[in-house]
C-alpha positions as CSV (number, residue, x, y, z in Angstrom):
1,X,-64.8,213.8,146.7
2,X,-63.0,210.9,145.5
3,X,-65.0,209.4,141.9
4,X,-64.2,206.0,141.6
5,X,-64.9,203.7,138.4
6,X,-63.5,200.6,139.1
7,X,-64.5,197.2,141.4
8,X,-66.6,197.9,144.2
9,X,-63.3,195.7,146.4
10,X,-60.8,198.2,145.0
11,X,-62.8,201.3,145.6
12,X,-63.8,199.8,149.0
13,X,-60.1,199.6,149.7
14,X,-59.1,202.4,148.2
15,X,-61.9,205.3,149.4
16,X,-61.1,204.2,153.0
17,X,-57.4,205.1,152.6
18,X,-58.1,208.9,151.4
19,X,-56.9,210.6,154.5
20,X,-56.6,214.6,155.1
21,X,-60.1,215.1,153.9
22,X,-64.0,214.9,154.6
23,X,-64.5,215.8,151.4
24,X,-65.3,213.0,149.6
25,X,-68.3,210.3,148.4
26,X,-68.8,207.3,146.8
27,X,-71.2,206.6,144.6
28,X,-72.6,203.7,143.0
29,X,-74.0,202.9,139.9
30,X,-76.3,200.4,140.0
31,X,-76.5,197.4,137.4
32,X,-73.2,199.1,135.6
33,X,-69.7,197.5,134.8
34,X,-66.7,199.0,134.7
35,X,-67.4,198.9,130.5
36,X,-70.8,200.0,130.9
37,X,-70.2,203.3,132.0
38,X,-68.4,204.6,128.8
39,X,-71.5,203.3,126.6
40,X,-74.7,202.7,128.1
41,X,-76.2,206.7,128.0
42,X,-78.3,206.7,131.2
43,X,-74.4,205.6,133.3
44,X,-72.6,207.8,131.2
45,X,-74.8,210.3,132.0
46,X,-74.8,209.9,135.7
47,X,-71.1,208.9,135.9
48,X,-70.1,212.2,133.6
49,X,-72.7,214.3,136.4
50,X,-70.9,213.0,139.1
51,X,-67.3,214.5,137.3
52,X,-68.7,217.6,136.8
53,X,-69.8,218.5,140.0
54,X,-66.4,217.6,141.1
55,X,-65.0,220.1,139.0
56,X,-67.8,222.8,139.6
57,X,-67.3,222.6,143.5
58,X,-63.7,222.3,143.3
59,X,-62.2,224.3,140.6
């Protein structure tokens, strides 16, 4: 899984270039901006859960 918290355009470019694995996932948080994922509780929770799921699976 690749977790990206950047602009849609940059995210699409990076995601399409990830090779060597089929284990990748792109998650969008509706109505969130890059900065809001740091202080809006529902966005923070969504972002953190995604990271936790990745690390639980891969580490």
